[in-house]
C-alpha positions in Angstrom: 79.4 66.7 4.6 81.7 64.0 3.3 81.3 60.4 4.4 84.4 60.4 6.6 83.3 63.6 8.3 79.9 62.1 9.1 81.7 59.0 10.5 84.0 61.1 12.6 81.1 63.2 14.0 79.2 60.0 14.8 82.1 58.9 17.0 81.9 62.2 18.8 78.1 61.7 19.2 78.8 58.3 20.8 81.1 60.0 23.3 78.5 62.6 24.1 75.8 59.9 24.5 78.1 58.0 26.9 78.8 61.1 29.0 75.1 62.1 29.1 74.1 58.6 30.2 76.7 58.5 33.0 75.8 62.0 34.2 72.1 61.0 34.2 73.0 57.9 36.2 74.9 60.0 38.7 71.9 62.3 39.1 69.3 59.6 39.4 71.4 57.5 41.9 72.9 60.5 43.7 76.3 59.0 43.5 79.6 59.9 41.9 81.0 56.5 41.1 81.2 57.3 37.4 83.0 60.6 37.7 86.4 59.3 36.6 84.8 57.5 33.7 83.1 60.7 32.6 86.5 62.5 32.7 88.1 59.7 30.8 85.5 60.0 28.1 86.2 63.7 27.9 90.0 63.1 27.4 89.2 60.4 24.8 86.9 62.8 23.0 89.6 65.5 23.2 92.1 63.2 21.5 89.5 62.3 18.8 88.8 66.0 18.1 92.5 66.7 17.7 93.0 63.7 15.4 89.9 64.6 13.4 91.0 68.2 13.1 94.2 67.0 11.5 92.2 65.1 8.9 90.0 68.1 8.3 93.0 70.3 7.7 94.1 67.8 5.1 90.7 67.9 3.4 91.0 71.7 3.3 94.4 71.6 1.8 93.4 69.1 -0.9 90.2 71.0 -1.5 87.9 68.1 -0.8 86.1 70.1 1.9 84.7 73.5 1.1 84.7 76.5 3.5 81.1 76.2 4.7 81.3 72.5 5.3 84.6 73.0 7.1 83.1 75.7 9.4 80.1 73.5 10.1 82.5 70.5 10.9 84.6 72.6 13.2 81.6 74.1 14.9 80.0 70.7 15.6 83.2 69.1 16.9 84.1 72.1 19.1 80.6 72.4 20.5 80.5 68.7 21.2 83.6 69.0 23.3 82.2 72.0 25.1 79.0 70.1 25.9 81.0 67.4 27.6 83.1 69.9 29.5 79.9 71.6 30.7 78.4 68.3 31.8 81.5 67.6 33.8 81.2 71.0 35.5 77.6 70.3 36.1 78.3 67.0 37.8 81.0 68.7 40.0 78.4 71.3 41.1 76.0 68.5 41.8 78.6 66.7 43.9 79.3 69.9 45.9 75.7 70.8 46.4 74.8 67.4 47.7 78.1 66.6 49.4 78.2 63.2 47.8 82.0 62.6 47.6 84.3 65.2 49.1 87.4 63.2 48.0 86.7 64.1 44.3 87.4 67.8 44.7 91.1 67.4 44.2 90.5 65.6 40.9 88.0 68.1 39.5 88.7 69.0 35.9 90.5 72.3 35.4 89.0 73.5 32.2 91.5 76.2 31.6 94.5 73.9 31.9 93.2 71.1 29.7 
């Protein structure tokens, strides 16, 4: 991968690490105080992926990124976003199972609409 692709993917990795850390804290402490922060990180990551995809399209157009590397890049960024979504759903299930914060239900992430 090109240097800028690696740097972009490292930013996505940092988002994933933040989410995983917050989810872990929620599990360990059996509390949902970081739920909105987790969702915020998802939305930030979603914006990053959209911006990075634009840059990747430009690299494809100017032929600085070949097909295999482009497929790899899109797969990593798409799967990274999916991992964060699934962690959000996991924390929501955790909340429901343990009845930690019933007030969060109305703010649960609607995956199909976002």
